[in-house]
N, C-alpha and C positions, 0 to 999 in steps of 0.2 A: 413619450415613454417616461417622462419625469415622474418619479415617485411610484413607479410600477413595481409591485413585489414580484420577484422571480420565484420565490419558493420559501418554504420553511424547512430548516435543517435542524435535526435534533443533534446537539453536541453536548458533551459533558463538560462541566465547569465546577469550580469551587469558589464560593464567595468567602471573602474574609475581610473583616473591617480593619482598615488602616488607621482610621481616626475620623471623627466628625462626619460620619456618613459616607466616606469615600470607600470605593471598592477597588480591589486589584483588577487590572484589565484581564478579560477572558483570554484574549489572544496575545500571548507573549512571544514575539517573533525572534527573540534573542536565543532561543533554544533552552530556556529554563524548563525543568521538569516539574510539573505540578501534580499533586494528588487530585483525583477527580471522583468525588463521592456521589454526585447526582446528575441527572439528565435535565437539560433545558431546551427550550425551543428558541432558535435564532432565525430571524427573518432576513433573507437576502433580497435587496431591492436596488433599483437604479435611481440615481439622483443626478440628472444632467449627464455628464460623461463619467461619473464616478459610480462605483459599486459600493454599497453601504450594507454593513451587517448591523441589524437592529435587535436589541435585547430589551424587553420591557419598555418599549416606546422611546428608547434612547439609542443613538448611534454609538456603537462601540468600536467600529473600524470603518474607515472611509479610504478607498483606494482608487486611483485612476484605473480605467479599464485595462490597460496593458499590464499594470502591476497586479491586478486581480487575476488576470490570466496566468501570469508567471507564478503567483502564489498558489493558484489552483493546480497547476502542473506540478509544482514542487510537492504539494500535499498528496497528490495522486501517486507520485513516484515514491515518496516515503511510505505511504500506505501499502503500496505493492511490495516494498522491501519487508515491511512487517508481516504482510500476508505470507510471503515466501518463508519467513522464519517460523510462523505459526503452523503452516501446513507442510513443514519440512519432511515429516515422516511419510506423508502421502506422496509428495513429489519424489522422494527417494524410491519408494515402492514402484510408482509408475515408471520412473526412469529405468529402474532395474528390469521391469517387464519389457520395456522397449529395447534395452540392451540385449536381453536374453533372446528376443525375437530377431535381433540383428537389424532393427530399424534405426537408421542414423539420424534421429531427431532428438535434440536435447530440450528438456523442459526447464533447465536452469543453466546459468553460466557459472554458478558457484562451484569452485573446484573441490571444496570439501564435500559438498552434496554429491558431486559426480563420482568422487572416490568411494563414498559410502554406497552409492547405487551400484557401482561396479562390484563391490564386495557382496552386496545382496544378490546381484545377478549370478555371481559365481557360486555362492554358498547357501542361498536360501533353499531349503529342502523342498518346499512347495513348488517353487519355480523350476527346480531341477526335475521334479517328478512330472509336472504337467507340460513342461517345455524342454524335453531332453536334448534337442539339438540346440547348441548354444552359439549365438553369433557374437559372443563377448570377445574378445581379441581384436575385434574390428575397431580401428582408431578413428572412425569417421564421425564421432559425436561432435556436433557443431555448437552445442550450447543453445541457449534461448535465442530465437530469431530476433534480430534487431532491424527495424526499418530505417532506411536512410532517405532523407529528403534531397531531391535533386534540384 
């Protein structure tokens, strides 16, 4: 499996010249925020027991397999956090609908979003018109389901 490409991922990056042809690293794992003006193709491949990110035929990040898995999980978690904030209005509306119906299922564990969805469930005129019987008062909202490993 050595040298086998796993796939090509489109990521956004910014090139900036530091001096004498050196570029800033694309992946800055210290949490620095970078402006991202254009899209690039990054290849993810295997080299022995390492996962390698390749940009323009040069390795930009080499990680052992377990660190690559941990990095991937952290990126997925952070991406889902961002997705929740981007889709907050839709989540609040859907949660309000579930509350209005009396269905004890939470779409988020964010207490601010739960409070807003409770307000929507009680005061939204469309929900009140089409779902007149209100199950709101029910304190059984459980938040977003979390899976536990046994």
